[in-house]
NUKENU-984530 format. One record per atom (N, C-alpha, C): x, y, z. Coordinates in Angstrom, 1 decimal, always signed. Layout:
PT     c1     c2     c3
PT      X      Y      Z
...
This chain:
PT     c1     c2     c3
PT   +0.8   -1.1   +0.2
PT   +0.1   +0.1   +0.2
PT   +1.0   +1.3   +0.1
PT   +2.0   +1.3   +0.8
PT   +2.8   +2.6   +0.7
PT   +3.4   +2.6   -0.6
PT   +3.8   +1.7   -1.2
PT   +4.3   +1.9   -2.6
PT   +3.5   +2.2   -3.5
PT   +2.1   +2.0   -3.4
PT   +1.2   +2.4   -4.4
PT   +0.9   +4.1   -4.0
PT   +0.5   +4.2   -2.8
PT   +0.4   +5.7   -2.6
PT   +1.7   +6.5   -2.7
PT   +2.5   +6.2   -2.4
PT   +3.7   +7.1   -2.6
PT   +4.0   +7.2   -3.9
PT   +4.0   +6.2   -4.9
PT   +4.0   +6.2   -6.5
PT   +3.2   +7.3   -6.9
PT   +1.8   +7.3   -6.5
PT   +0.8   +8.3   -7.0
PT   +1.2   +9.7   -6.7
PT   +1.6   +9.8   -5.3
PT   +2.0  +10.9   -4.7
PT   +3.2  +11.6   -5.8
PT   +4.2  +10.8   -5.7
PT   +5.4  +11.3   -6.4
PT   +5.3  +11.6   -8.0
PT   +4.3  +10.7   -8.6
PT   +4.2  +11.1  -10.0
PT   +3.4  +12.3  -10.1
PT   +2.4  +12.6   -9.2
PT   +1.7  +13.9   -9.2
PT   +2.5  +14.9   -9.0
PT   +3.3  +14.9   -8.0
PT   +4.4  +16.0   -7.6
PT   +5.1  +16.4   -8.7
PT   +5.9  +15.4   -9.2
PT   +6.9  +15.6  -10.3
PT   +6.3  +16.2  -11.8
PT   +4.9  +15.6  -12.0
PT   +4.1  +16.0  -13.3
PT   +3.7  +17.4  -12.8
PT   +3.5  +17.8  -11.7
PT   +2.7  +19.1  -11.5
PT   +3.8  +20.3  -11.8
PT   +5.0  +20.0  -10.9
PT   +6.2  +21.1  -11.1
PT   +6.5  +21.1  -12.4
PT   +7.0  +19.8  -13.2
PT   +7.5  +20.1  -14.4
PT   +6.6  +20.6  -15.7
PT   +5.3  +20.2  -15.5
PT   +4.3  +20.8  -16.4
PT   +4.0  +22.2  -16.4
PT   +3.8  +22.7  -15.1
PT   +3.9  +24.1  -14.7
PT   +5.1  +24.8  -15.2
PT   +6.2  +24.4  -14.9
PT   +7.5  +25.0  -15.3
PT   +7.4  +25.1  -16.8
PT   +7.2  +24.0  -17.5
PT   +7.6  +23.9  -18.8
PT   +6.3  +25.0  -19.5
PT   +5.1  +25.3  -18.9
PT   +4.2  +26.2  -19.4
PT   +4.7  +27.6  -19.4
PT   +5.5  +27.6  -18.2
PT   +5.9  +29.2  -17.7
PT   +6.8  +29.5  -19.0
PT   +7.7  +28.3  -19.3
PT   +8.9  +28.8  -20.1
PT   +8.3  +29.1  -21.5
PT   +7.2  +28.4  -21.9
PT   +6.7  +28.4  -23.1
PT   +6.0  +29.7  -23.4
PT   +5.0  +30.0  -22.2
PT   +4.1  +31.2  -22.4
PT   +4.7  +32.7  -21.6
PT   +5.7  +32.4  -21.4
PT   +6.2  +33.8  -20.4
PT   +6.2  +35.1  -21.5
PT   +6.2  +34.9  -22.5
PT   +6.3  +36.2  -23.6
PT   +7.5  +37.0  -23.4
PT   +8.7  +36.5  -23.0
PT   +9.7  +37.3  -22.9
PT   +9.8  +37.8  -21.5
PT   +9.2  +37.7  -20.6
PT   +9.3  +38.0  -19.2
PT  +10.3  +37.0  -18.6
PT  +11.3  +37.7  -18.2
PT  +12.4  +37.1  -17.6
PT  +12.0  +36.3  -16.4
PT  +11.3  +37.0  -15.4
PT  +11.1  +36.5  -14.0
PT  +10.3  +35.1  -14.0
PT   +9.4  +35.2  -15.2
PT   +8.6  +34.0  -15.2
PT   +9.3  +32.9  -16.2
PT  +10.3  +33.3  -16.9
PT  +11.1  +32.2  -17.8
PT  +12.0  +31.7  -16.7
PT  +12.5  +32.5  -15.6
PT  +13.2  +31.8  -14.7
PT  +12.6  +31.0  -13.8
PT  +11.4  +31.5  -13.5
PT  +10.5  +30.7  -12.6
PT  +10.0  +29.2  -13.2
PT  +10.0  +29.3  -14.6
PT   +9.6  +28.0  -15.3
PT  +10.9  +27.0  -15.3
PT  +12.0  +27.8  -15.5
PT  +13.3  +26.7  -15.2
PT  +13.4  +26.4  -13.9
PT  +12.9  +26.9  -12.8
PT  +12.8  +26.5  -11.4
PT  +12.0  +25.2  -11.5
PT  +10.8  +25.2  -11.9
PT  +10.1  +24.3  -11.8
PT  +10.4  +23.0  -12.5
PT  +10.8  +23.3  -13.7
PT  +11.5  +22.1  -14.3
PT  +12.8  +21.5  -13.7
PT  +13.6  +22.2  -13.4
PT  +14.8  +21.7  -12.8
PT  +14.5  +21.0  -11.6
PT  +13.6  +21.5  -10.7
PT  +13.2  +20.8   -9.5
PT  +12.7  +19.7   -9.7
PT  +11.7  +19.3  -10.6
PT  +11.0  +18.1  -11.0
PT  +12.0  +17.2  -11.5
PT  +12.8  +17.7  -12.5
PT  +13.9  +16.8  -13.1
PT  +14.9  +16.2  -12.1
PT  +15.4  +17.1  -11.3
PT  +16.4  +16.7  -10.1
PT  +15.9  +15.9   -9.2
PT  +14.7  +16.0   -8.5
PT  +14.0  +15.2   -7.8
PT  +13.5  +14.0   -8.4
PT  +13.4  +13.9   -9.7
PT  +13.2  +12.7  -10.1
PT  +14.2  +11.5  -10.2
PT  +15.6  +11.9  -10.2
PT  +16.7  +11.1  -10.0
PT  +16.7  +10.4   -8.6
PT  +16.2  +11.0   -7.6
PT  +15.9  +10.3   -6.3
PT  +14.7   +9.5   -6.2
PT  +13.5  +10.2   -6.7
PT  +12.2   +9.5   -6.4
PT  +11.8   +8.5   -7.3
PT  +12.3   +8.1   -8.5
PT  +12.1   +7.2   -9.5
PT  +12.9   +6.0   -9.0
PT  +14.2   +6.0   -8.5
PT  +14.8   +4.8   -7.8
PT  +14.0   +4.4   -6.7
PT  +13.5   +5.5   -5.9
PT  +12.7   +5.1   -4.7
PT  +11.6   +4.4   -4.9
PT  +10.8   +4.8   -6.1
PT   +9.5   +4.1   -6.4
PT   +9.7   +2.8   -6.9
PT  +10.9   +2.4   -7.6
PT  +11.4   +1.1   -7.9
PT  +11.7   +0.1   -6.7
PT  +12.4   +1.0   -6.0
PT  +12.9   +0.1   -4.7
PT  +11.8   -0.2   -3.8
PT  +10.6   +0.5   -3.8
PT   +9.5   +0.2   -2.8
PT   +8.7   -0.8   -3.4
PT   +8.5   -0.8   -4.7
PT   +7.7   -1.9   -5.5
PT   +8.6   -3.2   -5.3
PT   +9.9   -3.2   -5.5
PT  +10.5   -4.2   -5.5
PT  +11.0   -4.8   -4.0
PT  +10.5   -3.9   -3.0
PT  +10.9   -4.3   -1.5
PT  +12.2   -4.6   -1.3
PT  +13.1   -3.9   -1.8
PT  +14.5   -4.2   -1.8
PT  +15.4   -2.8   -1.8
PT  +15.6   -2.1   -0.8
PT  +16.3   -0.7   -0.7
PT  +17.9   -1.0   -1.1
PT  +18.2   -2.1   -0.5
PT  +19.7   -2.3   -0.6
PT  +20.2   -2.3   -2.1
PT  +19.4   -3.0   -2.9
PT  +19.8   -3.1   -4.4
PT  +19.9   -1.6   -5.0
PT  +19.0   -0.9   -4.5
PT  +19.0   +0.4   -5.1
PT  +19.6   +1.5   -4.5
PT  +20.5   +1.2   -3.6
PT  +21.2   +1.9   -2.7
PT  +22.1   +3.1   -3.4
PT  +22.9   +2.5   -4.5
PT  +23.8   +3.4   -5.1
PT  +22.7   +4.4   -5.9
PT  +21.7   +3.9   -6.5
PT  +20.9   +4.8   -7.3
PT  +20.2   +6.0   -6.6
PT  +19.8   +5.5   -5.4
PT  +19.2   +6.5   -4.3
PT  +20.1   +7.4   -3.9
PT  +21.4   +7.2   -3.6
PT  +22.4   +7.9   -3.1
PT  +22.6   +8.9   -4.0
PT  +22.9   +8.5   -5.3
PT  +23.3   +9.5   -6.5
PT  +22.2  +10.5   -6.7
PT  +21.0   +9.9   -6.7
PT  +19.9  +10.7   -6.8
PT  +19.7  +11.7   -6.0
PT  +19.8  +11.4   -4.7
PT  +19.8  +12.1   -3.4
PT  +20.7  +13.3   -3.7
PT  +22.1  +13.1   -4.0
PT  +23.0  +14.2   -4.3
PT  +22.6  +15.0   -5.2
PT  +22.0  +14.6   -6.4
PT  +21.4  +15.3   -7.6
PT  +20.4  +16.3   -7.1
PT  +19.6  +15.7   -6.2
PT  +18.5  +16.5   -6.0
PT  +19.0  +17.6   -4.9
PT  +20.0  +17.2   -4.1
PT  +20.4  +18.1   -3.2
PT  +20.9  +19.4   -4.0
PT  +21.7  +19.1   -5.0
PT  +22.2  +20.3   -5.7
PT  +21.3  +21.1   -6.4
PT  +20.3  +20.4   -7.2
PT  +19.3  +21.1   -8.0
PT  +18.2  +22.1   -7.0
PT  +18.0  +21.6   -5.8
PT  +17.2  +22.3   -4.8
PT  +17.9  +23.4   -4.4
PT  +19.2  +23.3   -4.6
PT  +20.1  +24.7   -4.1
PT  +19.8  +25.8   -5.1
PT  +20.1  +25.1   -6.3
PT  +20.0  +26.1   -7.5
PT  +18.6  +26.6   -7.6
PT  +17.6  +25.9   -7.4
PT  +16.3  +26.2   -7.3
PT  +16.1  +27.5   -6.5
PT  +16.6  +27.5   -5.3
PT  +16.3  +28.7   -4.4
PT  +17.4  +29.9   -4.7
PT  +18.5  +29.5   -5.4
PT  +19.3  +30.6   -6.1
PT  +18.4  +31.3   -7.1
PT  +17.8  +30.6   -8.0
PT  +16.7  +31.3   -9.0
PT  +15.8  +32.0   -8.6
PT  +15.3  +31.4   -7.4
PT  +14.2  +32.4   -6.7
PT  +14.9  +33.6   -6.3
PT  +16.0  +33.6   -5.8
PT  +16.7  +34.9   -5.5
PT  +16.7  +35.8   -6.7
PT  +17.1  +35.2   -7.9
PT  +17.1  +36.2   -9.2
PT  +15.6  +36.6   -9.4
PT  +14.6  +35.7   -9.3
PT  +13.3  +36.0   -9.6
PT  +13.1  +37.2   -8.5
PT  +13.4  +37.4   -7.5
PT  +13.0  +38.3   -6.4
PT  +13.7  +39.7   -6.9
PT  +15.0  +39.6   -7.3
PT  +15.6  +40.8   -7.9
PT  +15.1  +41.4   -9.0
PT  +14.6  +40.7   -9.9
PT  +13.7  +41.1  -11.1
PT  +12.3  +41.5  -10.7
PT  +11.8  +40.9   -9.9
PT  +10.3  +41.4   -9.7
PT  +10.3  +42.6   -9.0
PT  +11.0  +42.8   -7.8
PT  +11.1  +44.1   -7.0
PT  +12.1  +45.1   -7.4
PT  +12.5  +45.0   -8.7
PT  +13.6  +45.8   -9.3
PT  +14.7  +46.2   -8.4
PT  +15.4  +45.1   -7.8
PT  +16.5  +45.3   -6.9
PT  +17.7  +45.6   -7.7
PT  +18.3  +46.7   -7.7
PT  +19.6  +47.1   -8.3
PT  +20.9  +47.4   -7.6
PT  +20.7  +47.0   -6.4
PT  +21.9  +47.0   -5.5
PT  +21.8  +45.8   -4.7
PT  +22.4  +45.8   -3.5
PT  +22.5  +44.7   -2.4
PT  +23.3  +43.5   -3.2
PT  +24.3  +44.1   -3.8
PT  +25.4  +43.0   -4.4
PT  +26.1  +42.3   -3.2
PT  +26.4  +42.8   -2.1
PT  +27.0  +41.8   -1.0
PT  +26.0  +40.8   -0.5
PT  +24.5  +41.0   -0.8
PT  +23.7  +40.0   -0.6
PT  +23.9  +38.7   -1.7
PT  +23.9  +39.3   -2.9
PT  +24.0  +38.6   -4.0
PT  +25.3  +37.6   -4.0
PT  +26.5  +38.2   -3.4
PT  +27.8  +37.5   -3.3
PT  +27.4  +36.2   -2.3
PT  +26.8  +36.7   -1.2
PT  +26.4  +35.6   -0.2
PT  +25.5  +34.5   -0.6
PT  +24.6  +34.8   -1.4
PT  +23.7  +33.6   -2.1
PT  +24.7  +32.9   -2.9
PT  +25.2  +33.3   -3.9
PT  +26.2  +32.7   -4.7
PT  +27.1  +31.9   -4.0
PT  +27.5  +32.3   -3.0
PT  +28.7  +31.6   -2.1
PT  +28.1  +30.6   -1.2
PT  +26.9  +30.7   -1.0
PT  +26.2  +29.6   -0.3
PT  +25.9  +28.3   -1.2
PT  +25.4  +28.7   -2.4
PT  +25.2  +27.9   -3.5
PT  +26.5  +27.2   -3.9
PT  +27.7  +27.8   -4.0
PT  +28.8  +27.0   -4.6
PT  +29.3  +26.1   -3.3
PT  +29.2  +26.6   -2.1
PT  +29.7  +25.8   -0.9
PT  +28.9  +24.5   -0.7
PT  +27.5  +24.7   -0.9
PT  +26.4  +23.6   -0.8
PT  +26.9  +22.7   -2.0
PT  +27.1  +22.9   -3.1
PT  +27.5  +22.1   -4.4
PT  +28.8  +21.5   -4.0
PT  +29.8  +22.1   -3.6
PT  +31.2  +21.5   -3.0
PT  +30.9  +20.6   -2.2
PT  +30.3  +20.8   -1.1
PT  +30.0  +19.7   -0.1
PT  +29.3  +18.6   -0.5
PT  +28.2  +19.0   -1.2
PT  +27.5  +17.6   -1.7
PT  +28.6  +16.8   -2.6
PT  +29.4  +17.2   -3.3
PT  +30.3  +16.5   -4.2
PT  +31.4  +15.7   -3.4
PT  +31.7  +16.1   -2.1
PT  +32.8  +15.5   -1.2
PT  +32.5  +13.9   -1.2
PT  +33.3  +13.0   -1.4
PT  +33.3  +11.7   -1.0
PT  +33.1  +11.5   +0.4
PT  +33.2  +12.2   +1.2
PT  +32.8  +12.0   +2.8
PT  +31.4  +11.8   +2.9
PT  +30.4  +12.2   +2.0
PT  +29.0  +12.0   +2.2
PT  +28.6  +10.7   +2.2
PT  +29.4   +9.9   +1.4
PT  +29.2   +8.3   +1.1
PT  +27.7   +8.2   +0.7
PT  +27.3   +9.0   -0.3
PT  +25.9   +8.8   -0.9
PT  +25.5   +7.2   -1.3
PT  +26.4   +6.6   -1.7
PT  +25.8   +5.4   -2.2
PT  +25.9   +4.2   -0.9
PT  +26.0   +4.6   +0.2
PT  +26.0   +3.8   +1.3
PT  +24.8   +4.0   +2.0
PT  +24.0   +3.1   +2.5
PT  +22.8   +2.8   +3.5
PT  +23.2   +3.3   +4.8
PT  +24.4   +3.5   +5.1
PT  +24.9   +4.2   +6.5
PT  +25.9   +5.5   +6.3
PT  +25.2   +6.3   +5.5
PT  +25.8   +7.6   +5.2
PT  +26.0   +8.4   +6.6
PT  +27.1   +9.1   +6.8
PT  +27.1   +9.7   +8.1
PT  +26.3  +11.0   +8.3
PT  +25.8  +11.1   +9.5
PT  +25.0  +12.0   +9.7
PT  +25.8  +13.4   +9.7
PT  +26.8  +13.4  +10.2
PT  +27.6  +14.5  +10.3
PT  +27.7  +15.3   +9.2
PT  +28.0  +14.5   +8.0
PT  +28.0  +15.3   +6.5
PT  +26.5  +15.7   +6.2
PT  +25.7  +15.0   +6.6
PT  +24.2  +15.5   +6.2
PT  +24.2  +16.9   +6.8
PT  +24.7  +17.0   +8.2
PT  +24.5  +18.3   +8.5
PT  +25.3  +19.4   +8.0
PT  +26.7  +19.0   +7.6
PT  +27.4  +20.1   +7.2
PT  +27.1  +20.6   +5.8
PT  +26.5  +19.8   +4.9
PT  +26.2  +20.3   +3.5
PT  +25.1  +20.9   +3.6
PT  +24.1  +20.7   +4.9
PT  +22.9  +21.5   +4.8
PT  +23.1  +22.8   +5.4
PT  +24.2  +23.1   +6.0
PT  +24.6  +24.6   +6.8
PT  +24.4  +25.7   +5.7
PT  +24.8  +25.4   +4.6
PT  +24.8  +26.7   +3.7
PT  +23.2  +26.8   +2.9
PT  +22.7  +25.6   +2.8
PT  +21.5  +25.4   +2.2
PT  +20.5  +26.3   +3.0
PT  +20.6  +25.9   +4.4
PT  +19.9  +26.6   +5.5
PT  +20.0  +27.9   +5.5
PT  +21.2  +28.5   +5.4
PT  +21.4  +29.8   +5.2
PT  +20.9  +30.6   +4.1
PT  +20.9  +29.9   +2.8
PT  +20.1  +30.4   +1.6
PT  +18.6  +30.5   +1.7
PT  +18.2  +29.3   +2.5
PT  +16.7  +29.4   +2.7
PT  +16.2  +30.4   +3.7
PT  +17.1  +30.8   +4.8
PT  +16.8  +31.9   +5.5
PT  +16.6  +33.3   +5.1
PT  +17.6  +33.4   +3.9
PT  +17.8  +34.8   +3.2
PT  +16.4  +34.9   +2.4
PT  +16.3  +33.7   +1.6
PT  +14.9  +33.9   +1.0
PT  +13.7  +34.1   +1.8
PT  +13.7  +33.5   +2.8
PT  +12.3  +33.8   +3.7
PT  +12.1  +35.0   +4.0
PT  +13.3  +35.9   +4.5
PT  +13.3  +37.0   +5.1
PT  +13.0  +38.0   +3.8
PT  +13.8  +37.8   +2.9
PT  +13.7  +39.1   +1.7
PT  +12.2  +38.9   +1.0
PT  +11.7  +37.6   +0.9
PT  +10.5  +37.6   +0.1
PT   +9.4  +38.0   +1.0
PT   +9.4  +37.7   +2.4
PT   +8.4  +38.3   +3.0
PT   +8.4  +39.9   +3.1
PT   +9.5  +40.6   +3.4
PT   +9.7  +41.9   +3.5
PT   +9.4  +42.5   +2.1
PT   +9.6  +42.1   +1.0
PT   +9.5  +42.7   -0.2
PT   +7.9  +42.6   -0.5
PT   +7.3  +41.5   -0.4
PT   +5.9  +41.2   -0.8
PT   +5.0  +42.1   +0.0
PT   +5.6  +42.4   +1.4
PT   +4.8  +43.2   +2.4
PT   +4.9  +44.5   +2.1
PT   +6.1  +45.0   +1.6
PT   +6.5  +46.6   +1.5
PT   +5.8  +46.8   +0.0
PT   +5.6  +45.9   -1.1
PT   +5.2  +46.3   -2.1
PT   +3.5  +46.0   -2.3
PT   +2.9  +45.4   -1.2
PT   +1.7  +44.8   -1.1
PT   +1.3  +43.8   -2.3
PT   +2.2  +42.9   -2.5
PT   +2.3  +42.1   -3.8
PT   +1.5  +40.7   -3.2
PT   +0.1  +40.9   -3.6
PT   -0.7  +39.7   -3.2
PT   -0.5  +38.4   -4.1
PT   +0.1  +38.5   -5.3
PT   +0.6  +37.4   -6.0
PT   +1.5  +36.5   -5.2
PT   +2.5  +37.3   -4.6
PT   +3.5  +36.7   -4.1
PT   +3.8  +36.6   -2.7
PT   +2.5  +37.1   -2.0
PT   +2.4  +37.2   -0.6
PT   +2.7  +36.1   +0.2
PT   +2.6  +34.8   -0.3
PT   +3.0  +33.7   +0.5
PT   +4.1  +33.0   +0.1
PT   +4.9  +33.5   -0.9
PT   +5.9  +32.8   -1.4
PT   +7.0  +32.5   -0.3
PT   +7.1  +33.5   +0.6
PT   +7.9  +33.2   +1.7
PT   +7.6  +32.0   +2.5
PT   +6.2  +31.7   +2.8
PT   +5.7  +30.7   +3.5
PT   +6.1  +29.1   +3.0
PT   +6.3  +29.1   +1.6
PT   +6.4  +28.0   +0.9
PT   +8.0  +27.6   +1.2
PT   +8.8  +28.5   +1.4
PT  +10.2  +28.2   +1.8
PT  +10.3  +27.8   +3.4
PT   +9.5  +28.5   +4.0
PT   +9.6  +28.1   +5.5
PT   +9.0  +26.8   +5.6
PT   +7.8  +26.4   +5.0
PT   +7.3  +25.1   +5.1
PT   +8.2  +24.1   +4.6
PT   +8.8  +24.2   +3.5
PT  +10.0  +23.3   +2.8
PT  +11.1  +23.2   +3.8
PT  +11.6  +24.1   +4.4
PT  +12.8  +23.8   +5.4
PT  +12.2  +23.2   +6.8
PT  +11.1  +23.8   +7.3
PT  +10.6  +23.2   +8.5
PT  +10.2  +21.6   +8.3
PT   +9.9  +21.3   +7.3
PT  +10.0  +19.8   +7.0
PT  +11.1  +18.8   +6.7
PT  +12.0  +19.7   +6.1
PT  +13.2  +19.1   +5.6
PT  +14.2  +18.8   +6.7
PT  +14.3  +19.8   +7.7
PT  +15.4  +19.7   +8.6
PT  +15.4  +18.4   +9.5
PT  +14.0  +18.2  +10.1
PT  +13.9  +16.9  +10.8
PT  +14.1  +15.7  +10.1
PT  +13.9  +15.6   +8.9
PT  +14.3  +14.5   +7.9
PT  +15.8  +14.3   +7.8
PT  +16.5  +15.2   +7.7
PT  +18.0  +15.2   +7.8
PT  +18.6  +14.7   +9.0
PT  +17.9  +15.1  +10.3
PT  +18.4  +14.9  +11.4
PT  +17.9  +13.4  +12.0
PT  +16.6  +13.2  +11.7
PT  +16.3  +12.0  +12.4
PT  +15.6  +10.9  +11.6
PT  +15.4  +11.0  +10.3
PT  +14.9   +9.9   +9.2
PT  +15.5   +8.5   +9.5
PT  +16.7   +8.5   +9.5
PT  +17.4   +7.2   +9.9
PT  +17.1   +6.6  +11.2
PT  +16.9   +7.2  +12.3
PT  +16.4   +6.6  +13.5
PT  +15.0   +6.6  +13.6
PT  +14.2   +7.4  +13.3
PT  +12.9   +7.4  +13.2
PT  +12.1   +7.7  +11.7
PT  +12.2   +6.4  +11.2
PT  +11.7   +6.6   +9.6
PT  +10.4   +7.1   +9.3
PT   +9.4   +7.2  +10.2
PT   +8.1   +7.9  +10.3
PT   +8.3   +9.3   +9.9
PT   +9.5   +9.9  +10.4
PT   +9.9  +11.4  +10.2
PT  +10.1  +11.6   +8.5
PT  +10.3  +10.5   +7.9
PT  +10.4  +10.9   +6.5
PT   +9.4  +11.3   +5.8
PT   +7.9  +11.2   +6.3
PT   +6.8  +11.3   +5.8
PT   +6.7  +12.9   +5.7
PT   +7.4  +13.6   +6.4
PT   +7.5  +15.1   +6.2
PT   +7.7  +15.5   +5.0
PT   +8.3  +14.8   +4.1
PT   +8.9  +14.9   +2.8
PT   +7.5  +15.5   +1.9
PT   +6.5  +14.7   +2.4
PT   +4.9  +15.1   +1.5
PT   +4.5  +16.4   +1.5
PT   +4.7  +17.0   +2.7
PT   +4.0  +18.4   +2.9
PT   +5.3  +19.4   +2.3
PT   +6.3  +18.9   +2.3
PT   +7.6  +19.7   +1.5
PT   +7.6  +19.6   +0.2
PT   +7.1  +18.6   -0.6
PT   +6.7  +18.7   -1.9
PT   +5.6  +19.4   -2.3
PT   +4.7  +19.4   -1.3
PT   +3.3  +20.2   -1.5
PT   +3.7  +21.7   -1.7
PT   +4.7  +22.1   -0.8
PT   +5.1  +23.3   -0.9
PT   +5.6  +23.8   -2.0
PT   +6.5  +22.9   -2.6
PT   +7.3  +23.4   -3.7
PT   +6.1  +23.5   -4.9
PT   +5.3  +22.5   -5.0
PT   +4.0  +22.6   -6.0
PT   +3.3  +24.1   -5.7
PT   +3.2  +24.4   -4.6
PT   +2.5  +25.5   -4.1
PT   +3.4  +27.0   -4.9
PT   +4.5  +26.7   -4.5
PT   +5.4  +27.8   -5.0
PT   +5.3  +27.9   -6.7
PT   +5.6  +26.7   -7.3
PT   +5.7  +26.8   -8.6
PT   +4.2  +27.5   -9.1
PT   +3.1  +26.9   -8.4
PT   +1.9  +27.3   -9.0
PT   +1.5  +28.7   -8.8
PT   +2.0  +29.2   -7.8
PT   +1.8  +30.6   -7.4
PT   +2.7  +31.4   -8.5
PT   +3.6  +31.0   -9.0
PT   +4.4  +31.6   -9.9
PT   +3.6  +31.7  -11.3
PT   +3.1  +30.6  -11.8
PT   +2.3  +30.4  -12.8
PT   +1.3  +31.3  -12.8
PT   +0.4  +31.3  -11.5
PT   -0.6  +32.2  -11.7
PT   -0.7  +33.6  -11.6
PT   +0.7  +34.1  -11.1
PT   +1.2  +35.4  -11.0
PT   +1.2  +36.0  -12.5
PT   +1.9  +35.0  -13.5
PT   +2.3  +35.1  -14.7
PT   +0.7  +35.2  -15.5
PT   +0.0  +34.5  -15.4
PT   -1.4  +34.6  -16.0
PT   -2.1  +35.9  -15.6
PT   -2.1  +36.2  -14.1
PT   -2.5  +37.8  -14.0
PT   -2.0  +38.7  -14.6
PT   -0.7  +38.7  -14.6
PT   +0.1  +39.9  -15.1
PT   -0.4  +40.0  -16.7
PT   -0.5  +38.7  -17.3
PT   -0.9  +38.7  -18.8
PT   -2.2  +39.3  -19.0
PT   -3.1  +38.8  -18.1
PT   -4.5  +39.5  -18.2
PT   -4.7  +40.7  -18.1
PT   -3.9  +41.4  -17.2
PT   -3.9  +42.5  -17.0
PT   -3.4  +43.7  -18.1
PT   -1.9  +43.1  -18.5
PT   -1.5  +43.6  -19.9
PT   -2.5  +43.7  -21.0
PT   -3.5  +42.6  -21.2
PT   -4.3  +42.5  -22.2
PT   -5.3  +43.7  -22.1
PT   -5.9  +43.9  -20.9
PT   -7.0  +44.8  -20.5
PT   -6.3  +46.2  -20.7
PT   -5.0  +46.4  -20.4
PT   -4.4  +47.7  -20.7
PT   -4.4  +47.9  -22.3
PT   -3.8  +46.9  -23.0
PT   -3.7  +46.9  -24.2
PT   -5.0  +47.3  -25.0
PT   -6.1  +46.8  -24.6
PT   -7.5  +46.9  -25.2
PT   -7.9  +48.6  -24.9
PT   -7.5  +49.0  -23.6
PT   -7.8  +50.3  -23.3
PT   -7.2  +51.2  -24.0
PT   -5.9  +51.1  -24.4
PT   -5.0  +51.9  -25.1
PT   -5.7  +52.0  -26.9
PT   -6.2  +50.9  -27.2
PT   -6.8  +50.8  -28.5
PT   -8.2  +51.7  -28.5
PT   -8.9  +51.3  -27.2
PT  -10.3  +52.2  -27.4
PT  -10.0  +53.8  -27.5
PT   -9.0  +54.2  -26.6
PT   -8.6  +55.7  -26.4
PT   -8.3  +56.1  -27.8
């Protein structure tokens, strides 16, 4: 039953973020913020698929050990792509709110991304082992959490300041994803049930991408009305 339910959920999640992302890339009409948002969605789905597809196969086979290597490599790829996802979200924030300064913050964001990638690629993580060290799970997530906190703060502040109703809850999607993710990193090996927190984490990602898609459609509808008004005048 777990294999069936998890398979349905994972396929739904991957399909949602990839399809919405692809639609944004295709229909963004040259709007860079939504083009980047589309890339975010596709990258998130493709990256997570490297981990979720082997997990689905392992669950149906009832044999995690045989898929340990594929699961580990997939987890590493997913760890990198999610960091890129949040970096792209930072770029969307700069474009959406017309941020032309704060270069020091940009340096910090890119530095956290680079550090996250380097730490994920180090052999000490033992990705292909079922007994990977918890210590390295913590080390590689320190820059990732810093990146997440930065996004939480700036998205909340900017949406509130600009009264941006379309993105007013974007900060909350980041909060939910990290609140669900951190306990999994710390306790999933000793308390397997904690792994269920990855479900609301995935839902938060779908919410974020759907929010971006909806914001794109709202902006395009408004632009259409303005264009008609100009013609009438």
